[in-house]
Legacy VTK file of the C-alpha trace (Angstrom):
# vtk DataFile Version 3.0
C-alpha trace
ASCII
DATASET POLYDATA
POINTS 686 float
64.560 83.147 113.510
65.445 84.021 116.932
68.831 84.432 118.452
70.165 84.858 122.104
73.714 85.306 122.856
75.151 84.954 126.692
78.454 84.856 128.425
78.566 81.551 130.294
81.523 80.484 131.968
80.137 77.929 134.315
77.605 75.095 134.325
75.290 77.091 136.846
74.945 79.859 134.548
73.964 77.896 131.827
71.290 76.062 133.774
69.680 79.261 134.621
69.851 80.550 131.113
68.436 77.218 130.070
65.562 78.094 132.445
64.702 81.405 131.015
61.570 82.135 129.069
63.089 82.922 125.651
65.142 79.597 125.645
62.261 77.441 127.216
59.531 78.749 124.842
61.616 78.753 121.426
62.775 75.276 122.342
59.267 73.998 122.014
58.577 75.988 118.828
61.163 75.488 116.188
62.514 73.573 112.949
65.868 73.709 113.808
68.533 74.944 116.545
72.053 75.971 116.107
73.998 76.168 119.400
77.631 77.554 118.811
79.961 77.790 121.829
83.308 79.890 121.369
85.830 80.037 124.045
89.108 80.801 125.009
89.883 77.175 126.321
88.337 74.315 125.355
88.100 71.742 128.820
86.598 68.479 127.794
84.510 67.935 131.128
82.669 71.330 130.448
81.980 70.763 127.210
80.695 67.093 128.054
78.374 69.195 130.735
77.162 71.819 128.496
76.264 69.261 125.882
74.190 67.092 127.989
72.415 70.169 129.763
71.652 71.735 126.555
70.310 68.516 124.931
67.953 67.883 127.683
66.100 71.167 127.341
66.693 71.264 123.548
66.947 67.663 122.106
67.414 68.736 118.579
70.101 71.041 118.920
73.174 70.914 116.857
76.173 71.967 119.115
79.292 73.083 117.641
82.281 75.049 118.818
85.800 76.020 118.347
88.745 77.565 120.623
89.205 81.457 119.891
91.645 84.393 120.466
88.869 86.764 121.487
84.667 86.534 121.049
82.061 88.575 120.221
78.787 88.599 121.852
75.806 90.874 121.548
78.270 92.977 119.404
80.645 93.578 121.985
84.376 92.160 121.873
85.354 90.126 124.803
88.532 88.405 125.668
88.861 84.779 127.684
85.272 84.185 128.088
83.097 81.309 126.984
80.293 82.543 125.043
76.905 80.663 123.701
74.924 81.674 120.985
71.203 79.863 120.308
69.881 80.222 116.826
65.974 79.095 116.276
64.767 78.498 113.018
60.958 78.716 112.160
61.189 76.646 109.033
64.648 76.148 107.798
66.678 72.725 108.001
70.215 71.924 109.255
72.410 69.533 108.346
76.028 69.379 110.241
78.956 67.027 110.469
82.620 66.699 111.801
85.318 65.607 109.630
88.564 64.808 110.981
92.025 64.677 108.934
95.453 65.407 109.082
98.035 67.563 107.095
98.348 66.232 103.733
94.971 64.630 103.185
92.982 68.138 102.825
91.674 66.485 99.586
89.819 63.502 101.374
88.241 65.848 103.716
86.928 67.983 100.904
85.988 64.858 99.178
84.084 63.856 102.663
82.633 67.131 102.364
81.128 67.038 99.058
79.792 63.600 99.537
77.963 64.481 102.836
76.227 67.595 101.248
75.550 66.757 97.513
73.358 64.003 99.011
70.989 66.755 100.315
68.316 67.318 97.872
67.222 70.448 99.245
68.687 73.939 97.998
71.548 74.862 100.465
71.492 78.572 100.986
75.136 78.653 102.935
77.415 76.328 104.746
79.278 77.291 107.813
82.622 76.030 108.139
84.910 75.742 111.222
88.246 74.210 111.109
91.635 73.831 112.573
93.657 76.269 110.327
96.806 75.835 112.046
96.874 71.837 111.682
95.169 71.643 108.039
96.369 73.715 104.860
92.956 75.429 104.105
93.794 76.540 100.711
94.376 72.882 99.451
91.142 72.031 101.326
89.103 74.413 99.305
90.465 73.062 95.887
88.708 70.006 96.678
85.734 71.173 97.723
82.541 70.877 94.826
79.237 71.518 95.967
76.534 70.859 93.358
74.618 73.731 94.760
75.840 76.261 92.662
74.254 79.430 94.550
75.816 77.864 98.214
77.821 80.308 99.929
80.332 79.432 102.397
81.718 81.458 105.330
83.118 80.954 108.622
86.934 80.796 110.183
89.540 79.172 111.714
89.842 77.974 115.525
92.373 80.239 117.489
94.812 79.937 120.076
95.117 81.991 123.205
98.148 80.027 124.565
99.955 80.472 121.332
101.203 77.011 121.730
99.737 76.670 118.085
97.314 74.272 118.889
93.368 74.947 118.034
90.396 72.673 118.596
86.777 72.647 117.238
84.133 70.477 118.604
80.539 68.832 117.753
78.731 67.458 120.852
81.407 65.919 122.949
83.986 65.103 120.153
86.547 67.504 120.324
89.240 67.436 117.614
92.779 69.405 116.890
92.705 68.384 113.252
89.382 68.716 112.082
86.498 70.724 109.793
82.912 71.250 111.087
80.226 72.203 108.058
76.581 73.230 108.913
74.517 73.623 105.850
71.193 76.010 105.942
68.343 75.118 103.770
64.800 76.451 103.730
62.817 77.902 101.393
62.329 81.280 103.099
65.885 81.633 104.555
67.486 84.315 103.494
71.524 84.355 104.005
73.690 87.568 102.786
77.703 87.308 103.395
79.800 90.717 103.170
83.600 90.446 103.905
86.162 93.598 104.014
89.532 94.451 104.899
90.702 97.891 106.145
94.578 97.338 105.970
96.620 99.929 103.846
100.246 99.217 102.317
103.069 101.236 103.875
106.276 99.702 102.530
107.541 99.229 98.942
107.214 96.613 96.757
108.629 93.312 97.373
108.867 89.981 95.735
108.524 86.452 97.395
111.485 84.519 95.359
110.957 81.338 97.514
107.883 79.441 98.790
106.615 76.344 99.581
102.913 75.639 100.670
102.640 77.919 103.391
105.928 79.075 104.214
107.736 82.125 102.467
111.422 80.653 102.264
113.250 84.149 100.924
111.657 87.358 99.938
114.025 89.468 97.150
116.346 86.412 97.696
116.953 87.138 101.454
115.376 85.265 104.114
111.709 86.314 104.422
112.221 86.940 108.400
114.555 90.105 107.317
111.471 92.086 106.741
110.058 92.024 110.069
113.544 92.383 111.688
114.747 95.128 109.488
111.595 97.167 108.694
109.568 96.777 112.053
112.485 95.489 114.697
110.564 92.255 115.694
112.526 89.681 117.403
112.817 85.812 116.284
111.202 85.024 119.655
108.128 83.690 121.545
106.263 86.746 120.930
106.919 87.063 117.336
103.189 86.285 116.366
101.800 89.013 118.687
103.988 91.397 117.217
103.595 90.399 113.871
99.887 90.531 113.596
99.113 93.794 113.075
101.546 93.951 110.028
100.280 91.505 107.475
101.439 91.015 103.947
98.862 92.422 101.860
98.659 90.789 98.081
96.453 91.728 95.085
94.616 88.353 93.637
91.918 88.719 91.009
91.830 92.607 91.735
91.223 92.337 95.147
93.855 92.978 98.221
94.240 90.252 100.550
96.188 89.598 103.323
98.354 87.028 104.654
99.553 87.139 108.545
102.690 84.889 109.644
102.161 82.778 112.570
105.585 81.553 113.002
109.482 81.393 111.942
111.043 78.162 110.595
114.526 77.088 111.355
115.709 78.781 108.246
114.183 82.222 108.905
111.274 81.486 106.771
107.854 82.595 107.543
104.824 80.273 108.183
101.371 81.220 107.382
98.068 79.523 107.657
97.386 80.629 104.359
98.702 80.002 100.850
101.655 82.069 99.507
103.062 81.700 95.990
106.499 82.170 94.589
106.854 85.474 92.319
103.928 87.090 94.275
104.326 90.867 94.916
103.261 92.374 98.089
103.805 95.305 100.662
103.643 95.182 104.501
100.513 96.325 105.618
98.932 98.036 108.872
95.335 98.371 109.638
93.967 101.843 109.655
91.139 102.083 112.299
89.500 104.739 110.307
89.181 102.790 107.174
88.139 99.690 109.031
84.948 101.456 110.874
84.116 103.239 107.639
84.149 99.776 105.619
81.944 98.520 108.658
79.272 101.468 108.317
78.965 100.884 104.460
78.325 96.991 105.344
76.031 97.840 108.017
74.162 100.384 105.725
73.699 97.386 103.065
72.742 95.059 105.852
69.738 97.252 106.923
68.080 96.802 103.678
67.800 93.107 104.666
66.881 93.599 108.085
68.240 90.438 109.282
67.225 88.567 112.535
70.901 87.398 113.222
74.325 88.542 112.229
77.262 86.339 112.994
81.116 87.396 112.885
84.083 85.998 112.086
86.838 88.568 112.611
90.678 88.212 112.217
92.574 88.479 115.650
94.725 90.855 114.234
92.056 93.446 114.114
91.308 93.012 118.002
95.205 93.612 118.573
95.127 96.623 116.424
91.993 98.258 117.789
92.279 97.220 121.325
89.686 98.264 123.410
88.228 100.713 120.551
87.135 96.810 118.734
83.759 97.675 119.793
83.589 100.831 117.196
83.628 98.074 114.435
81.642 95.249 116.197
79.161 96.883 118.337
77.121 98.972 115.581
76.133 95.581 114.051
74.248 95.127 117.105
71.605 97.804 116.356
70.686 95.595 113.201
70.183 92.710 115.060
71.691 89.923 117.679
75.595 89.507 116.761
77.594 86.826 117.738
80.930 85.292 116.855
84.707 85.272 117.479
88.123 86.190 116.404
89.825 83.810 114.421
92.811 82.401 112.682
91.998 83.075 109.007
88.321 84.130 107.356
86.317 81.945 104.994
83.717 83.437 102.765
82.587 82.853 99.143
80.759 80.763 96.817
81.501 77.089 96.953
83.637 77.204 93.558
85.391 80.380 94.721
85.977 80.349 98.573
88.371 82.781 99.662
90.899 82.137 102.429
91.252 85.590 103.916
93.389 87.049 106.850
92.920 90.196 108.602
89.575 90.309 107.311
85.875 90.508 108.885
83.579 88.395 107.716
79.624 88.920 108.200
77.082 86.392 107.856
73.433 87.829 107.995
70.528 85.577 108.414
66.693 85.989 107.964
63.848 84.102 107.550
60.993 85.126 105.466
60.087 88.517 104.481
58.429 90.211 107.532
60.334 91.805 110.254
60.207 89.711 113.311
63.532 91.352 114.722
62.955 92.249 118.253
66.731 92.799 118.546
67.135 90.890 122.164
70.212 91.730 124.159
70.791 89.583 127.123
73.431 89.930 129.883
74.596 93.136 128.625
73.091 96.899 129.284
76.218 98.548 126.891
74.065 98.468 123.673
73.597 102.148 123.629
73.135 104.594 120.670
76.965 105.392 119.863
75.632 108.929 118.704
74.396 109.948 122.190
76.773 111.025 125.044
79.262 111.671 122.497
82.895 112.543 124.131
84.828 114.217 121.463
88.263 113.279 123.995
87.121 109.463 123.163
88.930 107.142 120.580
92.141 109.098 120.428
94.163 105.983 119.821
91.767 105.199 116.497
92.219 109.010 115.426
96.047 109.228 115.923
96.589 105.638 114.321
94.922 106.639 111.369
96.524 110.104 110.916
99.933 108.145 111.011
98.927 105.444 108.577
97.664 108.287 106.178
101.214 110.096 106.721
103.326 106.973 106.343
101.284 105.431 103.200
101.779 109.110 101.540
105.555 109.491 102.461
106.067 105.898 101.219
104.222 106.923 97.753
106.417 109.847 97.207
109.585 108.159 98.255
108.709 105.210 95.730
107.660 107.923 92.869
111.122 109.608 93.803
112.893 106.289 93.555
111.460 105.253 90.191
112.282 109.110 88.598
115.756 108.475 90.012
115.989 104.811 88.599
114.947 106.418 85.143
117.379 109.071 85.093
120.264 106.799 86.170
119.219 104.286 83.869
119.109 106.811 80.764
122.504 108.325 82.104
124.130 105.069 82.531
122.798 103.926 78.935
124.667 107.127 77.395
127.558 106.838 79.395
128.033 102.985 78.483
127.635 104.089 74.866
130.175 106.851 75.147
132.600 104.477 77.018
132.443 101.373 74.659
132.899 104.152 71.796
136.118 105.107 73.511
137.119 101.898 74.502
136.717 100.417 71.183
138.598 103.363 69.714
141.376 103.139 72.015
141.435 99.202 71.027
141.523 99.679 67.449
144.513 102.786 67.805
146.268 100.535 70.098
146.438 97.243 67.280
147.320 99.964 64.480
149.956 101.481 66.904
151.798 98.178 67.651
152.250 97.005 63.756
154.519 100.184 62.925
156.286 99.962 66.274
157.086 96.647 65.685
158.592 97.844 62.179
160.623 100.332 63.663
162.443 98.091 66.163
163.093 95.472 63.402
164.796 98.693 61.733
166.658 99.487 64.556
167.794 96.046 65.163
169.040 96.010 61.547
170.826 99.056 61.903
172.633 98.091 65.306
173.666 95.064 63.109
175.617 97.248 60.835
177.111 99.683 63.463
180.471 99.309 64.350
181.823 98.675 67.939
183.489 102.020 68.297
180.483 104.126 67.216
179.356 104.262 71.097
177.015 107.053 70.739
175.279 105.435 67.592
174.767 102.293 69.697
173.561 104.270 72.649
170.859 105.613 70.603
169.788 102.748 69.171
169.530 100.772 72.587
167.402 104.408 73.726
165.082 104.033 70.567
164.673 100.418 71.364
163.885 101.060 75.152
161.250 103.714 74.197
159.501 101.334 71.706
159.450 98.731 74.629
157.851 101.283 77.298
155.398 102.577 74.401
154.516 98.499 73.569
154.025 98.126 77.473
151.878 100.873 77.784
149.542 99.632 75.033
149.525 96.194 76.165
148.087 97.708 79.597
145.835 99.723 77.733
144.391 96.767 75.952
144.440 94.496 78.926
142.446 97.310 80.851
139.867 97.173 78.129
139.246 93.263 78.478
138.387 94.430 82.532
135.679 96.594 81.356
132.862 96.670 83.793
130.158 96.322 81.310
131.846 92.945 79.581
132.732 89.929 81.242
136.444 88.623 81.129
137.119 85.682 78.953
140.389 84.120 80.180
142.022 81.863 77.840
143.163 78.745 80.115
146.228 77.231 78.871
148.694 74.660 80.852
152.280 76.045 80.929
155.318 75.641 82.891
156.878 78.594 85.389
160.117 78.244 83.276
158.191 79.317 80.356
156.202 81.865 81.950
159.622 83.509 83.562
161.376 83.068 80.027
159.018 85.109 78.484
158.805 87.945 80.759
162.536 88.347 80.443
162.673 88.054 77.046
160.878 91.858 76.760
164.336 92.956 78.031
166.068 91.142 75.528
166.997 88.434 78.159
166.546 84.859 78.204
166.700 82.154 80.882
169.527 79.443 80.255
168.301 76.045 78.550
170.316 74.625 81.294
169.159 76.101 84.290
167.768 73.771 87.045
167.153 75.587 90.286
168.371 78.370 92.618
169.433 81.753 91.967
169.908 83.341 88.545
171.312 86.881 88.494
170.724 89.081 85.125
171.084 92.722 84.304
168.069 94.624 82.993
168.171 98.379 81.623
165.313 100.333 80.804
167.887 103.082 79.291
171.726 103.309 79.578
171.814 105.419 82.560
169.814 103.388 85.193
171.147 99.792 84.720
169.947 97.510 87.506
170.364 93.729 88.732
167.455 91.513 88.738
167.816 88.220 91.289
165.772 85.626 90.155
165.197 82.807 93.048
163.522 79.965 91.693
163.319 75.965 92.664
160.447 74.801 90.947
161.041 75.967 87.309
159.596 72.634 85.806
155.991 73.132 88.041
152.952 72.919 85.985
150.368 75.976 86.250
147.119 76.773 84.649
145.740 80.373 83.540
145.721 82.885 81.140
149.572 82.880 80.001
149.196 86.318 78.384
147.420 88.014 81.324
149.868 86.311 83.576
152.754 87.960 81.688
151.262 91.461 81.938
150.636 91.174 85.648
154.227 90.080 86.688
155.865 92.682 83.909
153.577 95.376 85.692
155.327 94.341 89.085
158.810 94.252 87.888
158.303 97.743 85.583
156.930 99.197 88.984
159.999 97.941 91.158
162.101 99.283 88.446
160.649 102.404 88.146
160.510 103.278 91.861
163.961 102.008 93.090
167.363 103.910 92.919
169.918 103.654 90.332
172.059 100.843 90.501
170.152 98.944 92.979
168.760 95.163 92.641
165.156 93.880 92.087
164.673 90.320 93.607
162.069 88.163 91.719
161.137 85.151 94.104
159.130 81.852 92.788
157.772 79.120 94.943
155.449 76.965 95.583
153.060 77.275 98.538
150.997 74.420 100.160
151.479 72.579 97.013
148.815 74.194 95.788
149.893 78.022 95.018
152.348 79.934 92.919
153.938 82.695 94.865
155.687 85.407 92.984
157.480 88.040 95.148
158.741 90.937 93.397
161.086 92.981 95.762
162.777 96.103 95.393
164.605 98.880 97.571
162.858 102.329 97.788
164.005 105.473 99.098
160.592 106.974 100.451
157.507 104.598 101.673
155.626 107.722 101.671
155.127 108.149 98.079
152.872 105.141 98.181
149.574 104.785 100.030
148.898 101.111 100.821
144.944 101.811 101.085
144.989 103.467 97.610
147.981 101.651 95.522
145.898 99.151 93.501
142.817 101.822 92.908
142.684 102.799 89.452
144.393 105.622 87.802
146.641 106.128 91.203
150.426 106.746 91.460
152.910 107.722 94.162
153.584 111.161 95.098
156.372 111.294 92.438
154.241 110.605 89.595
155.837 113.780 87.716
159.243 111.979 87.617
157.905 108.557 86.681
156.560 107.542 83.340
153.250 105.724 83.553
149.107 105.444 83.373
148.400 104.508 86.770
146.752 100.984 85.769
149.670 98.596 86.059
148.722 97.325 89.658
145.328 97.876 89.433
145.219 95.563 86.303
147.484 93.292 88.392
144.846 92.895 91.018
142.133 92.372 88.578
144.293 89.495 86.746
144.893 88.019 90.196
141.392 88.063 91.372
140.316 86.563 87.815
142.733 83.637 88.680
141.069 83.157 91.844
144.296 84.739 93.536
145.528 87.712 95.445
148.263 90.222 95.739
149.495 91.900 98.778
151.990 94.448 99.610
154.753 94.428 102.469
156.982 96.832 103.673
160.439 95.815 105.359
162.927 98.193 106.567
163.545 100.121 103.317
162.385 97.069 100.904
158.907 96.923 99.651
157.419 93.716 98.218
154.434 92.945 95.911
153.446 89.523 96.629
150.974 87.553 93.661
149.298 84.079 94.892
147.912 82.354 91.888
146.283 78.818 92.496
148.055 75.999 90.379
144.417 74.627 89.673
141.920 77.348 90.045
140.429 76.260 86.531
LINES 1 687
686 0 1 2 3 4 5 6 7 8 9 10 11 12 13 14 15 16 17 18 19 20 21 22 23 24 25 26 27 28 29 30 31 32 33 34 35 36 37 38 39 40 41 42 43 44 45 46 47 48 49 50 51 52 53 54 55 56 57 58 59 60 61 62 63 64 65 66 67 68 69 70 71 72 73 74 75 76 77 78 79 80 81 82 83 84 85 86 87 88 89 90 91 92 93 94 95 96 97 98 99 100 101 102 103 104 105 106 107 108 109 110 111 112 113 114 115 116 117 118 119 120 121 122 123 124 125 126 127 128 129 130 131 132 133 134 135 136 137 138 139 140 141 142 143 144 145 146 147 148 149 150 151 152 153 154 155 156 157 158 159 160 161 162 163 164 165 166 167 168 169 170 171 172 173 174 175 176 177 178 179 180 181 182 183 184 185 186 187 188 189 190 191 192 193 194 195 196 197 198 199 200 201 202 203 204 205 206 207 208 209 210 211 212 213 214 215 216 217 218 219 220 221 222 223 224 225 226 227 228 229 230 231 232 233 234 235 236 237 238 239 240 241 242 243 244 245 246 247 248 249 250 251 252 253 254 255 256 257 258 259 260 261 262 263 264 265 266 267 268 269 270 271 272 273 274 275 276 277 278 279 280 281 282 283 284 285 286 287 288 289 290 291 292 293 294 295 296 297 298 299 300 301 302 303 304 305 306 307 308 309 310 311 312 313 314 315 316 317 318 319 320 321 322 323 324 325 326 327 328 329 330 331 332 333 334 335 336 337 338 339 340 341 342 343 344 345 346 347 348 349 350 351 352 353 354 355 356 357 358 359 360 361 362 363 364 365 366 367 368 369 370 371 372 373 374 375 376 377 378 379 380 381 382 383 384 385 386 387 388 389 390 391 392 393 394 395 396 397 398 399 400 401 402 403 404 405 406 407 408 409 410 411 412 413 414 415 416 417 418 419 420 421 422 423 424 425 426 427 428 429 430 431 432 433 434 435 436 437 438 439 440 441 442 443 444 445 446 447 448 449 450 451 452 453 454 455 456 457 458 459 460 461 462 463 464 465 466 467 468 469 470 471 472 473 474 475 476 477 478 479 480 481 482 483 484 485 486 487 488 489 490 491 492 493 494 495 496 497 498 499 500 501 502 503 504 505 506 507 508 509 510 511 512 513 514 515 516 517 518 519 520 521 522 523 524 525 526 527 528 529 530 531 532 533 534 535 536 537 538 539 540 541 542 543 544 545 546 547 548 549 550 551 552 553 554 555 556 557 558 559 560 561 562 563 564 565 566 567 568 569 570 571 572 573 574 575 576 577 578 579 580 581 582 583 584 585 586 587 588 589 590 591 592 593 594 595 596 597 598 599 600 601 602 603 604 605 606 607 608 609 610 611 612 613 614 615 616 617 618 619 620 621 622 623 624 625 626 627 628 629 630 631 632 633 634 635 636 637 638 639 640 641 642 643 644 645 646 647 648 649 650 651 652 653 654 655 656 657 658 659 660 661 662 663 664 665 666 667 668 669 670 671 672 673 674 675 676 677 678 679 680 681 682 683 684 685
């Protein structure tokens, strides 16, 4: 086998090459010829002209090609060039075809590939596959490929696109397609083909999970728009440069105990990420970044393995992101292959490698295909059109390749810091979980004890209250001191009973358990009447609407007036009747405790927008400074005069929680010397 590579940017250059001795001599003595043309842009007129001139000199040539995002010729990485590689085989036979098709019909393309290759009775050693991976779902294509030749190895890559218009092309002869595959099967008794691939990317971020994907699109990552990881971690914008900016930062996944990469090519309208390779919901990944030193080290390992084969030609199919990462130092990876054999290839949109039954769609990888015919070394390693194939160990410059060294150190540093942070975070989570479990158990024990104690206390309190009521009935009107004593005992019982109700309701709002509301249908009249009954007051049976003045007393010295303004006693509401009583009673108790003696408490009830019940409890206050509006609904918060007022600091906190559980709200207003608490409850929240 003989291979020759050239940079050919015009037809005149090609004509001169076709006249050269190496081409003319090998054109007459061969069993098969493969001509590969890789170029930045595909011009149909140029392709037709190239094709005609090549066939004029080499009639049996198979001419194939693809658009690229970088070219590799004689081991050198070049850009925006048209390169042509001539491979002359001594006794091998080649079979080639182009199969077009559209996305969604990859299974039909796969079946066509099977039918074409399975007709061959000769043993197929390897198959070169070029495709338009932007317009086709290559993973679905691979699923449908089933070649009878079990030892057959597939390799190749996806056509690229310099212009970022997301349209790539492949061609065979004069036929150019933007949605197609080209296959070239290599057979021959003395033909040897070795395929290698390697990555060279390291994980940098924490592990993340793909929570929603469809085909080659990731919709969400950790239940957030997929694009967020590039925006938040890397500061990459959603613009025309997204693909270029994200090339160096693929997603690294583990499949079959191998790390593979996935590079996004576009952002969807819903800020999902579009790929050219498959992505699975539930897979975990880390953002990766290429380590130039690791890439070069892996390349050296492969190069040492290939020296044992002593190949006659090496074809390289490298992901475009490697060129963007390495920049001018890309040759540090590709050029040493030229020391082994003539090297030719291109930078791809996705690389392919593996047995026909297990072919992998890779990203960010390098695929190396080494060819040789026979056991005897006939490799003359002919270099054409370049004088840059020098021994990399001569004329060593210790200051060269600084970019590679610095990036490798930074990658190593970031990877180490990331690992340490993840380990620290894991330890914190373990400690937090242990502490939370202990606190949770202790909290539950305390809450259960308080609950049991509360229920045990409420029974004797009811008995005491009943006895006091009986004694009051037996007390003569002139026994004023005894009557006052009875009233004080009953008021103290009510305060203690109210405190127990507050504590028991607070248990229901334990953050480690769900609040189960008991939904009932009730009238406003019944709700107000139940609240007033705590003060031994009842709404008149014949009340219709308007004002209702009633005198309430928590103790004998501070009797106050409650003025009820209501025009909707017959309004029907829904919700937890008991909890709403607690909420409104807390507001009235609060108004009573924080208002001056002998003043009026206003309890306004109205319907807002025919959908919301509004309860407004207002009272006069001497000093607004005792209240902090930002903290007043916090748990255990009490005003600056707390030492003079009984309470646990739970009333307003629970009232807000009850409002929220009913999908309502509570607010506070200050007007002159009046403070108002406004509780809104939807009529039909359930």
